[in-house]
C-alpha positions in Angstrom: -2.6 -0.4 10.0 -1.7 0.0 13.6 -2.8 2.0 16.7 1.0 3.6 16.1 0.6 4.2 12.9 -3.0 5.8 12.9 -2.2 8.2 15.6 0.9 9.1 13.7 -1.1 9.4 10.4 -3.2 11.7 11.9 -0.9 13.6 13.9 0.8 14.5 10.6 -2.4 15.6 9.0 -4.7 17.1 11.4 -4.4 19.4 14.5 -5.1 16.4 17.0 -6.7 18.1 19.6 -9.5 18.7 17.1 -9.7 15.6 15.9 -10.4 14.6 19.2 -13.5 16.8 19.7 -15.0 15.3 16.5 -17.5 12.5 17.0 -16.0 9.0 15.8 -17.5 8.7 12.4 -15.5 11.6 11.1 -12.5 10.2 12.8 -12.7 7.3 11.1 -13.5 9.2 8.0 -10.3 11.4 8.5 -8.3 7.6 9.1 -9.3 5.8 5.8 -8.6 9.9 4.0 -5.2 9.6 5.3 -4.5 6.3 4.6 -5.3 6.7 1.3 -3.3 9.8 0.7 -0.3 7.9 2.2 -1.3 4.8 -0.7 -1.3 7.6 -3.5 2.0 9.4 -2.2 3.2 5.7 -2.2 1.9 4.5 -5.9 3.4 8.3 -6.6 6.7 7.8 -5.5 6.7 4.1 -7.2 5.6 5.7 -10.5 8.0 8.1 -10.5 10.5 5.1 -10.3 9.4 3.8 -13.7 8.7 6.6 -15.1 12.5 6.8 -15.4 12.1 4.0 -17.9 9.1 4.7 -19.2 9.2 5.4 -23.1 6.2 6.2 -26.0 5.9 2.8 -26.2 5.3 1.8 -22.3 4.1 5.0 -21.0 1.5 4.9 -18.1 -0.1 7.8 -16.9 -0.1 8.3 -13.4 -4.0 7.7 -13.0 -3.9 5.1 -15.0 -1.4 3.8 -13.2 -2.4 4.2 -9.6 -6.2 2.8 -10.2 -4.3 -0.6 -11.4 -2.1 -0.4 -8.9 -5.5 -0.2 -6.1 -6.8 -3.4 -8.3 -7.1 -6.0 -5.6 -5.4 -9.3 -7.2 -6.9 -12.5 -6.6 -4.5 -15.5 -7.2 -6.0 -18.0 -9.7 -3.1 -20.6 -9.0 -4.3 -23.7 -7.1 -4.1 -23.8 -2.9 -1.3 -26.6 -4.1 0.9 -24.4 -5.9 1.1 -22.1 -3.7 1.6 -24.0 -0.6 4.8 -25.6 -3.2 6.1 -21.7 -3.6 5.7 -21.5 0.1 7.9 -24.1 1.0 10.0 -23.5 -1.8 10.7 -19.8 -0.1 11.4 -21.1 3.6 13.8 -23.9 2.3 15.3 -21.1 0.9 15.0 -18.8 3.8 16.9 -21.7 6.1 19.4 -22.6 3.4 20.9 -18.9 3.4 20.9 -18.6 7.3 23.6 -21.3 7.6 
């Protein structure tokens, strides 16, 4: 998250004059909380889109969906395979440009 986006997050959620008078550790806590709320809002929007296709068999409650979305997934692919995928993607991008 860049400087401008951080300022926008703080402006959109808090009185900025009040924020400027706070100790730095409190400001950092507000930034983290704002970022988490933004991520939760994005996850909610994604869940609503998926909800339209859910039925009794594949229903997932939002909290369950959100927890799984927050989990960091680390690829177990070997480096060589990842690099091959990157090369393939680059090749396709070049061919689309002309």
